[in-house]
Steps between C-alpha positions, in 0.01 A plus 500: 500500500758767584720463208200507257353837636801690665610696188135597436471644854844648475391691188153592649638619831537867405146535364321237718348760743372706194331185365321411825383861523300444179693694242495206264145473359540127405571405862281762678222259586767245621622755752155653587466550877867429526539676842192339640626152386844546666344636821253205509801251489697699767210523733459113501866430559616431860779365704822433310430573139693378185433699185580358149538723207584818700547700179540870572362452857147626467348228715798482727453873580151449621596203716798672661277816551275274719806410717495148394794255462584431128767316308490544117630298197556638148678347219569835303815671605365835374163460680693424827714821456181712466308329789786549750557857392130579560500297821827501688351287783399213253677168511490360152696197366568363156242207451170416332191300577678161521867579540563725804698497833284351767450697845582350825148567626193373335322778321133574598394664162635476147391783274546600121329733259501492123766221483380142550397462135863504405491119619367208304217320654738221595738749670202666671418179651866447612511843661175453678620159633822648626302789666280248684821347649654825601199684646421506867178318622192672340742720302364649179578606142373829380532567131353744248550411135325462163296185521204387277163343608552229237672448171207643308543821691872507419426459133233782508746726661753431224239566229390835679871605498553415136169683408634821669836463312671436846751285321754498791241406749345238284842345431568513883194315577578229242852429584541562891381232741163652610286229660141445600326498844414119473866408443626716787218368730593146427870562589413679820250250629714199397797637683319589814355860479165646531480768213276791412503724191373862501483686173682857508482605142439349153815298510625478865359286781619506867589143605501420859599137593529386869666204608281234642557388861 
């Protein structure tokens, strides 16, 4: 995962914050209610928190502002530079969803926004399984990411993007590893989580998975 997308995020690092602010019309709906989405994730995080895909530190900033304990992981060197410049108190390591240095203490919450889709479904299952082993009793995963209700909804979104001549977005939806709620629900339940999905905009869902006791 890291090697496949690291250059993309190195290149995107300088304009990422402009994109999430809605300056790119093709991705405006993807990042609609961006601040609210980040805040929703931050508010649900508790205890020792691990964040994957720190990026430029936008979610990290909200978590740290609440006085919570956070350790971050980010594969892009350029993104890490920006995040620590913005947040001198942030601890961030090189790492991705699967390959990362493990903390001595068991984390209580694992968070991420706009990043889990960079894993294939097989890798998503591997990551979820690893988190189940790492998390404290009744620990939880809180992600926000583009997910589709089913394959039909995904195909419709690709057609809609093409009809609007949003060629970059349509290609993105075709080639990245966006998955569906039934697939993720199956992974979480099989591995040992109770999971809920809450829609945040036309693309993004809040995913909260609590480890079963």
